[in-house]
Every structure is written in structure tokens, then in C-alpha cells.
Residue frames as a rotation matrix with the C-alpha (Angstrom) as fourth column:
MET 1
-0.362 -0.890 -0.276 -115.56
-0.841 0.440 -0.316 169.25
0.403 0.117 -0.908 333.10
PRO 2
0.524 0.580 -0.624 -116.34
-0.282 0.809 0.516 165.57
0.804 -0.095 0.587 333.69
ILE 3
-0.381 -0.554 0.740 -115.66
-0.916 0.121 -0.382 163.93
0.122 -0.824 -0.554 337.04
ILE 4
-0.502 0.276 -0.820 -116.30
0.170 0.961 0.220 160.53
0.848 -0.029 -0.529 338.56
LYS 5
-0.590 0.405 0.699 -119.17
-0.803 -0.386 -0.454 160.55
0.086 -0.829 0.553 341.05
ASP 6
0.142 0.652 0.745 -120.86
-0.707 0.593 -0.384 157.54
-0.693 -0.472 0.545 342.61
GLY 7
-0.233 -0.374 0.898 -119.05
0.176 0.891 0.418 155.24
-0.956 0.256 -0.141 340.19
LYS 8
0.477 0.436 0.763 -120.14
0.835 0.047 -0.548 157.08
-0.275 0.899 -0.341 337.04
ILE 9
-0.763 -0.635 0.121 -118.67
0.631 -0.693 0.349 159.74
-0.137 0.342 0.929 334.79
VAL 10
0.408 0.909 -0.080 -120.80
0.894 -0.416 -0.164 162.88
-0.182 -0.004 -0.983 335.13
THR 11
-0.027 -0.337 0.941 -120.56
0.472 -0.834 -0.285 166.55
0.881 0.436 0.181 334.23
ASP 12
-0.528 -0.252 -0.811 -119.44
0.847 -0.232 -0.479 168.64
-0.068 -0.940 0.336 337.18
THR 13
0.340 0.744 0.575 -121.95
0.683 -0.616 0.393 171.37
0.647 0.259 -0.717 338.04
TRP 14
0.732 -0.121 -0.670 -119.81
0.559 -0.454 0.693 173.01
-0.388 -0.883 -0.265 340.74
HIS 15
0.551 -0.578 0.602 -117.59
0.209 -0.603 -0.770 176.04
0.808 0.550 -0.211 340.21
HIS 16
0.267 -0.568 -0.778 -114.52
0.963 0.124 0.240 176.51
-0.040 -0.813 0.580 342.43
LEU 17
0.903 0.162 0.399 -114.35
0.201 -0.978 -0.058 180.20
0.381 0.132 -0.915 343.34
THR 18
-0.305 -0.951 0.044 -111.15
0.553 -0.214 -0.805 182.06
0.775 -0.222 0.591 344.00
ASP 19
-0.343 0.138 -0.929 -111.07
0.920 -0.149 -0.362 184.03
-0.188 -0.979 -0.076 347.24
ASP 20
-0.728 0.068 -0.682 -111.85
-0.011 -0.996 -0.087 187.31
-0.685 -0.056 0.726 345.45
GLU 21
-0.897 0.441 0.015 -114.44
0.074 0.117 0.990 186.00
0.435 0.890 -0.138 342.97
PRO 22
-0.502 0.774 0.387 -118.08
-0.865 -0.446 -0.230 186.99
-0.005 -0.450 0.893 343.65
VAL 23
-0.803 0.324 0.500 -120.49
0.099 0.900 -0.425 184.29
-0.587 -0.292 -0.755 344.79
SER 24
-0.689 0.608 -0.394 -123.21
-0.632 -0.239 0.737 183.40
0.354 0.757 0.549 342.32
ALA 25
0.204 0.866 0.456 -126.47
-0.943 0.299 -0.146 181.48
-0.263 -0.401 0.878 342.60
ALA 26
0.506 -0.089 -0.858 -124.88
-0.463 0.811 -0.357 178.51
0.728 0.578 0.370 340.81
PRO 27
0.972 -0.185 -0.148 -123.37
0.232 0.617 0.752 175.76
-0.048 -0.765 0.643 342.98
CYS 28
0.437 -0.862 0.257 -119.91
-0.286 -0.404 -0.869 176.90
0.853 0.307 -0.423 344.05
THR 29
0.581 -0.362 -0.729 -117.13
0.778 0.511 0.366 176.03
0.240 -0.780 0.578 346.47
VAL 30
0.709 -0.414 0.571 -115.04
-0.432 -0.895 -0.113 178.34
0.558 -0.167 -0.813 348.61
SER 31
-0.243 -0.883 -0.402 -111.76
0.089 0.392 -0.916 177.88
0.966 -0.259 -0.017 350.42
LEU 32
0.237 0.243 -0.941 -111.67
0.917 0.263 0.299 177.37
0.320 -0.934 -0.160 354.16
ALA 33
-0.744 -0.560 -0.365 -109.87
0.645 -0.745 -0.170 180.70
-0.177 -0.362 0.915 354.49
ARG 34
-0.793 0.500 0.349 -112.71
-0.172 -0.733 0.658 182.50
0.585 0.462 0.667 352.73
TRP 35
0.142 0.865 -0.481 -115.36
0.388 0.398 0.831 180.61
0.910 -0.305 -0.279 354.72
SER 36
-0.128 -0.278 -0.952 -113.62
0.991 0.012 -0.137 181.62
0.049 -0.961 0.274 357.96
ARG 37
-0.938 -0.308 -0.160 -113.59
0.311 -0.950 0.009 185.31
-0.155 -0.041 0.987 356.93
GLU 38
-0.748 0.647 -0.148 -117.08
-0.631 -0.625 0.460 185.54
0.205 0.438 0.875 355.35
LYS 39
-0.953 0.301 -0.045 -119.05
0.302 0.920 -0.250 182.77
-0.034 -0.251 -0.967 357.04
HIS 40
-0.361 0.882 -0.302 -122.22
0.295 -0.199 -0.934 184.77
-0.885 -0.426 -0.188 357.72
GLU 41
-0.113 0.278 -0.954 -122.41
-0.782 -0.618 -0.087 186.38
-0.613 0.736 0.287 354.28
LEU 42
-0.768 -0.253 -0.589 -121.71
-0.596 0.621 0.510 183.09
0.236 0.742 -0.627 352.50
ALA 43
-0.883 0.466 0.055 -124.23
0.378 0.776 -0.504 181.13
-0.277 -0.425 -0.862 354.56
ALA 44
-0.132 0.882 -0.452 -126.92
0.115 -0.440 -0.891 183.67
-0.985 -0.169 -0.043 353.65
HIS 45
-0.724 -0.243 -0.646 -126.27
-0.505 -0.451 0.736 183.75
-0.470 0.859 0.204 349.90
GLY 46
0.184 0.983 0.017 -128.99
-0.746 0.150 -0.649 181.18
-0.640 0.107 0.761 349.16
GLY 47
0.498 -0.032 -0.867 -127.26
-0.740 0.506 -0.443 178.93
0.453 0.862 0.228 346.61
ALA 48
0.956 -0.218 -0.195 -125.56
0.271 0.912 0.308 175.58
0.110 -0.348 0.931 347.09
LEU 49
0.520 -0.807 0.280 -122.19
-0.790 -0.579 -0.202 176.12
0.325 -0.116 -0.939 348.75
GLY 50
0.826 -0.359 -0.435 -119.33
0.395 0.919 -0.007 173.66
0.402 -0.166 0.901 349.08
LEU 51
0.791 -0.598 0.131 -116.11
-0.499 -0.506 0.703 173.88
-0.354 -0.622 -0.699 351.05
ARG 52
0.637 -0.697 -0.328 -112.55
0.030 0.447 -0.894 173.25
0.770 0.560 0.306 349.84
VAL 53
0.797 -0.434 0.420 -110.05
-0.510 -0.112 0.853 172.05
-0.323 -0.894 -0.310 352.43
GLY 54
0.283 -0.788 -0.546 -106.54
-0.534 0.343 -0.772 170.67
0.796 0.511 -0.324 352.36
GLY 55
0.403 -0.184 -0.896 -104.70
0.506 0.861 0.051 168.12
0.762 -0.475 0.440 354.42
GLY 56
-0.646 -0.750 -0.143 -103.01
0.566 -0.345 -0.748 170.87
0.512 -0.564 0.648 356.39
ASP 57
-0.284 0.624 0.728 -106.25
-0.448 -0.758 0.475 172.56
0.848 -0.192 0.495 357.44
ARG 58
-0.978 -0.022 0.209 -107.42
-0.206 0.307 -0.929 172.16
-0.044 -0.951 -0.305 361.02
MET 59
-0.571 0.804 -0.169 -110.66
0.527 0.517 0.675 170.21
0.630 0.296 -0.718 361.22
GLU 60
-0.351 0.421 -0.837 -111.72
0.844 -0.246 -0.477 172.24
-0.406 -0.873 -0.269 364.27
ASP 61
-0.823 -0.049 -0.566 -112.03
-0.090 -0.972 0.215 175.22
-0.561 0.228 0.796 361.93
PHE 62
-0.631 0.595 -0.498 -114.93
-0.734 -0.251 0.631 173.70
0.251 0.764 0.595 359.98
VAL 63
-0.854 0.316 -0.413 -116.44
0.297 0.948 0.111 170.54
0.427 -0.028 -0.904 361.51
GLY 64
-0.642 0.650 -0.406 -118.98
0.343 -0.230 -0.911 172.61
-0.686 -0.724 -0.075 363.41
ASP 65
-0.208 0.526 -0.824 -120.32
-0.678 -0.685 -0.266 173.84
-0.704 0.504 0.500 360.07
LEU 66
-0.920 -0.269 0.285 -120.54
-0.015 0.751 0.660 170.51
-0.391 0.603 -0.695 358.21
ASP 67
-0.180 0.942 0.283 -124.33
0.716 0.323 -0.619 170.75
-0.675 0.090 -0.732 357.91
GLN 68
0.252 0.208 -0.945 -123.84
-0.289 -0.916 -0.279 173.87
-0.924 0.343 -0.171 355.73
PHE 69
-0.316 -0.614 -0.723 -122.09
-0.871 -0.114 0.477 171.96
-0.375 0.781 -0.499 352.96
PRO 70
0.793 0.574 0.205 -123.58
-0.416 0.755 -0.506 169.41
-0.446 0.316 0.838 350.56
LEU 71
0.790 -0.613 -0.025 -120.05
0.329 0.459 -0.825 169.07
0.517 0.644 0.564 349.13
ILE 72
0.680 -0.732 -0.036 -116.63
-0.356 -0.373 0.857 169.02
-0.640 -0.570 -0.515 350.73
VAL 73
0.857 -0.497 -0.138 -113.67
-0.016 0.243 -0.970 169.03
0.515 0.833 0.200 348.36
VAL 74
0.694 -0.720 0.022 -110.38
0.078 0.106 0.991 167.75
-0.716 -0.686 0.130 349.74
GLU 75
0.809 -0.449 -0.379 -107.47
-0.565 -0.419 -0.711 169.18
0.160 0.790 -0.592 347.76
PHE 76
0.675 -0.673 0.301 -104.49
0.483 0.712 0.509 166.93
-0.557 -0.198 0.806 346.96
PRO 77
0.672 -0.443 -0.593 -101.57
-0.573 -0.819 -0.038 169.19
-0.469 0.365 -0.804 345.97
SER 78
-0.282 -0.744 -0.606 -99.42
-0.929 0.370 -0.023 166.16
0.242 0.556 -0.795 345.10
MET 79
0.431 0.456 -0.778 -99.79
-0.354 0.879 0.319 162.40
0.830 0.138 0.541 344.93
THR 80
-0.364 -0.668 -0.649 -97.42
0.398 0.519 -0.757 162.05
0.842 -0.534 0.076 347.89
ASP 81
-0.794 0.163 0.586 -99.55
-0.544 -0.623 -0.563 164.14
0.273 -0.765 0.583 350.26
GLY 82
-0.595 0.518 -0.615 -101.62
0.340 0.855 0.391 161.54
0.729 0.023 -0.684 352.08
ARG 83
-0.975 0.201 -0.098 -103.17
0.017 -0.372 -0.928 163.81
-0.223 -0.906 0.360 354.70
GLY 84
-0.461 0.848 -0.261 -106.40
-0.871 -0.376 0.316 164.00
0.170 0.373 0.912 352.69
PHE 85
-0.342 0.290 -0.894 -106.92
0.000 0.951 0.309 160.27
0.940 0.106 -0.325 353.23
SER 86
-0.766 -0.008 -0.643 -107.01
0.627 0.214 -0.749 160.78
0.144 -0.977 -0.158 357.00
LEU 87
-0.877 0.451 -0.166 -109.19
-0.386 -0.868 -0.313 163.84
-0.285 -0.210 0.935 356.70
ALA 88
-0.355 0.767 -0.535 -111.77
-0.683 0.178 0.708 161.94
0.638 0.617 0.460 354.64
ARG 89
-0.368 0.201 -0.908 -111.92
0.398 0.917 0.042 159.01
0.841 -0.345 -0.417 357.01
LEU 90
-0.882 0.035 -0.470 -112.35
0.436 -0.315 -0.843 161.30
-0.177 -0.949 0.263 360.01
LEU 91
-0.745 0.644 -0.176 -115.10
-0.667 -0.727 0.163 163.26
-0.023 0.238 0.971 358.26
ARG 92
-0.168 0.701 -0.693 -117.04
-0.466 0.563 0.683 160.07
0.868 0.438 0.232 357.53
GLU 93
-0.117 0.092 -0.989 -116.43
0.512 0.859 0.019 158.04
0.851 -0.504 -0.147 360.68
ARG 94
-0.714 -0.230 -0.661 -115.87
0.700 -0.248 -0.670 160.51
-0.010 -0.941 0.338 363.51
TYR 95
-0.843 0.326 -0.428 -117.99
-0.201 -0.929 -0.311 163.42
-0.499 -0.176 0.848 362.32
GLY 96
-0.280 0.809 0.518 -120.64
0.518 0.581 -0.628 161.49
-0.808 0.093 -0.582 360.37
TYR 97
-0.408 0.108 -0.906 -120.45
-0.597 -0.782 0.176 163.63
-0.690 0.613 0.384 357.23
GLN 98
-0.039 0.542 0.840 -123.00
0.383 0.784 -0.488 162.27
-0.923 0.303 -0.238 354.73
GLY 99
0.692 0.322 -0.646 -122.66
-0.363 -0.618 -0.698 164.72
-0.623 0.718 -0.311 351.83
GLU 100
0.908 -0.411 0.082 -120.51
0.252 0.379 -0.891 164.39
0.335 0.829 0.447 348.73
LEU 101
0.562 -0.823 -0.080 -116.85
-0.164 -0.206 0.965 164.04
-0.811 -0.529 -0.251 349.58
ARG 102
0.986 -0.126 0.104 -114.66
0.116 0.089 -0.989 164.80
0.116 0.988 0.102 346.58
ALA 103
0.185 -0.981 -0.057 -110.94
0.533 0.052 0.844 164.23
-0.825 -0.187 0.533 346.07
ARG 104
0.984 0.106 0.144 -109.51
0.179 -0.562 -0.808 166.93
-0.005 0.821 -0.572 343.81
GLY 105
0.589 -0.788 -0.178 -106.00
-0.663 -0.597 0.451 167.37
-0.462 -0.147 -0.874 342.57
ALA 106
0.101 -0.771 -0.628 -102.82
-0.950 0.113 -0.291 165.54
0.296 0.626 -0.721 341.74
PHE 107
0.035 -0.062 0.997 -103.64
-0.521 0.851 0.071 162.05
-0.853 -0.522 -0.003 342.97
ILE 108
-0.678 -0.368 -0.636 -103.02
-0.735 0.323 0.596 159.18
-0.014 0.872 -0.490 340.56
LEU 109
0.114 0.785 -0.609 -105.21
-0.738 0.477 0.477 156.38
0.665 0.395 0.634 339.23
ASP 110
-0.364 -0.334 -0.869 -103.55
0.194 0.885 -0.422 153.84
0.911 -0.323 -0.258 341.53
GLN 111
-0.998 -0.057 0.003 -104.91
0.013 -0.274 -0.962 155.76
0.056 -0.960 0.274 344.52
VAL 112
-0.450 0.891 0.054 -108.58
-0.683 -0.382 0.622 155.83
0.575 0.244 0.781 343.47
PHE 113
0.063 0.460 -0.885 -109.44
0.225 0.858 0.462 152.48
0.972 -0.228 -0.050 345.10
TYR 114
-0.472 -0.359 -0.805 -107.95
0.835 0.109 -0.539 153.58
0.281 -0.927 0.248 348.42
LEU 115
-0.962 0.205 0.183 -109.55
-0.228 -0.967 -0.116 157.01
0.153 -0.153 0.976 348.24
ARG 116
-0.111 0.968 -0.224 -112.94
-0.463 0.149 0.874 155.33
0.879 0.201 0.432 347.85
ARG 117
-0.052 0.044 -0.998 -112.23
0.603 0.798 0.004 153.08
0.796 -0.601 -0.068 350.84
VAL 118
-0.776 -0.307 -0.551 -111.68
0.631 -0.400 -0.665 156.06
-0.017 -0.863 0.504 353.16
GLY 119
-0.172 0.867 -0.467 -114.94
0.622 -0.272 -0.734 157.71
-0.764 -0.417 -0.493 352.12
PHE 120
-0.658 -0.048 -0.751 -114.52
-0.440 -0.786 0.435 159.66
-0.611 0.617 0.496 348.89
ASP 121
0.022 0.718 0.696 -117.43
0.500 0.595 -0.629 159.24
-0.866 0.362 -0.346 346.49
ALA 122
0.970 0.208 0.123 -116.31
0.209 -0.467 -0.859 161.73
-0.121 0.859 -0.497 343.82
PHE 123
0.087 -0.994 0.069 -113.01
0.658 0.109 0.745 162.30
-0.748 -0.019 0.663 342.03
GLU 124
0.988 0.151 -0.041 -111.87
0.082 -0.723 -0.686 165.38
-0.133 0.674 -0.726 340.16
PHE 125
0.204 -0.959 0.195 -108.50
0.909 0.260 0.327 165.15
-0.364 0.111 0.925 338.48
THR 126
0.683 -0.038 -0.729 -106.64
-0.109 -0.993 -0.050 168.39
-0.722 0.114 -0.682 337.77
HIS 127
-0.483 -0.795 -0.368 -104.48
-0.624 0.017 0.782 166.69
-0.615 0.606 -0.504 335.16
GLU 128
-0.016 0.473 -0.881 -105.35
-0.961 0.234 0.144 164.75
0.274 0.849 0.451 332.02
VAL 129
-0.737 -0.111 0.667 -106.77
-0.386 0.879 -0.280 161.32
-0.555 -0.464 -0.690 332.91
ASN 130
-0.635 0.565 -0.526 -108.80
-0.333 0.414 0.847 158.76
0.697 0.714 -0.075 330.99
LEU 131
-0.398 0.541 0.741 -111.87
-0.907 -0.109 -0.408 158.57
-0.140 -0.834 0.534 333.25
GLU 132
0.621 0.595 -0.509 -113.14
-0.687 0.726 0.011 155.43
0.377 0.343 0.860 331.51
ALA 133
-0.005 -0.728 -0.685 -109.90
0.016 0.685 -0.728 153.70
1.000 -0.015 0.008 332.56
ALA 134
-0.770 -0.310 0.558 -110.35
-0.483 -0.289 -0.827 154.95
0.418 -0.906 0.072 336.12
LEU 135
0.156 0.959 0.235 -113.83
-0.916 0.051 0.398 153.49
0.370 -0.277 0.887 336.66
PRO 136
0.609 0.111 -0.785 -112.77
-0.004 0.991 0.137 149.83
0.793 -0.080 0.604 337.04
LEU 137
-0.461 -0.880 -0.112 -110.06
0.182 0.030 -0.983 150.90
0.869 -0.473 0.147 339.50
LEU 138
-0.172 0.490 0.855 -112.75
-0.863 -0.493 0.109 151.88
0.475 -0.719 0.507 342.00
HIS 139
0.725 0.458 0.514 -113.27
-0.636 0.732 0.245 148.14
-0.264 -0.504 0.822 342.55
GLU 140
0.149 -0.791 -0.594 -109.80
-0.854 0.200 -0.481 146.90
0.499 0.578 -0.645 341.70
PHE 141
-0.881 -0.465 -0.093 -109.62
-0.335 0.749 -0.571 144.40
0.335 -0.472 -0.815 344.55
SER 142
-0.005 0.938 -0.348 -112.41
-0.198 0.340 0.919 142.02
0.980 0.073 0.184 345.48
VAL 143
0.580 0.127 -0.804 -111.16
0.693 0.442 0.570 141.35
0.428 -0.888 0.169 349.01
THR 144
0.137 -0.532 0.835 -109.92
-0.392 -0.804 -0.448 143.84
0.910 -0.266 -0.319 351.58
TYR 145
-0.215 -0.334 -0.918 -108.21
0.630 0.670 -0.392 142.89
0.746 -0.663 0.066 354.83
GLN 146
-0.934 -0.247 -0.258 -108.40
0.356 -0.589 -0.726 146.11
0.027 -0.770 0.638 356.82
ALA 147
0.122 0.944 -0.306 -111.44
0.908 -0.231 -0.349 147.86
-0.400 -0.235 -0.886 358.18
ALA 148
-0.942 -0.314 0.115 -112.29
0.334 -0.860 0.387 151.15
-0.023 0.403 0.915 356.44
VAL 149
-0.604 0.756 -0.251 -115.27
-0.605 -0.640 -0.473 153.39
-0.518 -0.134 0.845 355.74
ASP 150
-0.162 0.557 -0.814 -116.55
-0.907 0.242 0.346 151.03
0.390 0.794 0.466 353.02
GLU 151
0.344 0.230 -0.911 -116.16
0.093 0.957 0.276 147.91
0.935 -0.179 0.307 355.24
PRO 152
0.420 -0.139 0.897 -116.09
-0.766 -0.584 0.268 148.53
0.487 -0.800 -0.351 358.99
LEU 153
0.805 -0.121 0.581 -114.99
-0.336 0.715 0.613 145.00
-0.489 -0.689 0.535 359.89
PRO 154
-0.242 -0.918 -0.316 -111.53
-0.927 0.123 0.354 143.54
-0.286 0.378 -0.880 359.20
ILE 155
-0.095 0.234 -0.968 -111.49
-0.727 0.648 0.228 140.27
0.680 0.725 0.109 357.29
TYR 156
-0.871 -0.260 -0.417 -110.92
0.037 0.811 -0.584 138.08
0.490 -0.524 -0.697 360.34
ARG 157
-0.728 0.683 0.053 -114.17
-0.232 -0.173 -0.957 139.43
-0.645 -0.710 0.284 361.85
ARG 158
-0.041 0.721 -0.692 -116.06
-0.990 -0.125 -0.071 138.99
-0.138 0.681 0.719 358.57
CYS 159
-0.417 -0.196 -0.888 -114.95
-0.493 0.869 0.039 135.38
0.764 0.454 -0.459 358.24
ALA 160
-0.999 0.005 -0.041 -116.19
0.038 0.489 -0.871 134.60
0.016 -0.872 -0.489 361.74
ARG 161
-0.441 0.897 -0.032 -119.78
-0.845 -0.427 -0.322 135.55
-0.302 -0.114 0.946 360.86
């Protein structure tokens, strides 16, 4: 399935495992619940492993393991659930996560610009979307006023330089 990653449409190579599906050598993601139960077995499996979290998950349950994951997928169950925005910004700014941070779920095209600002660099829609139409929305506005992950200084500090 195609996704947007680093501003381009690419084929997704990751498989999202259910909690009872066996782990394979191919790149796969697991839920936080599964990671919490099977951490040692999963860490030893040898293949690329990503983590799926939701806005309601406690960051304390996984931030100590961030170096284990080249990919963290933040699930958006609905477009009105904004907790994933905060989670992404905290992962990037407070915890220094440098891997791929992917938004996955029911967010809408109008949110893509803001998702990118808080640190997401990949987007996986779970509903039908024209990805070509989504690409320009990553840079929909040329000027931003607030500080964010993509621009740490607010505009009044940038203008003073």
C-alpha cells in the first residue's frame, strides 16, 4: 500500500501485526500492549520492529525503549482525536526520537500540514485518499507564526534575526 514518506509517495514495506500474529523477518509493527507483554522475545527476533501507539497510551510505558524502534506509528482513531499531535511533538522535542514517525488512521488531508509541523514524516491513511493531492498540503502555508518541531522559533524571534 502506498504512503507518503519524506514528502514522496512510496510503497510501504512495513506490516502491522495483530497481537496474535507471528513475528516474521520482514519489517513489522506491534502494538504497545504486545510489546509490554513480549518485550524480550520481540527484541531478540532479529528483524526490523516498529511500535504502534495511540494518543491514550502512557509514554512512560515505551520511551525507555525508543532506541529499539526505527519506526513509531501513532494511531489516529478519528480526525477529532488530537492526542497524537501532542505525542509526536513530545517524542521529537522532549525525548529526541529521530526515527520515522508515522501518522496512521482517520486523519484528514487538512491536518497533514499540522501533523508535519509536530514531527510526523510519514502518513498512512486508512481510508481512500488521493495521495498526489495530499503532497502539496505538506507545505500549504509559506509562513508559520508559532514555534513547532519544524521551526523552533516563533515568527517574532525569526524577524529579529
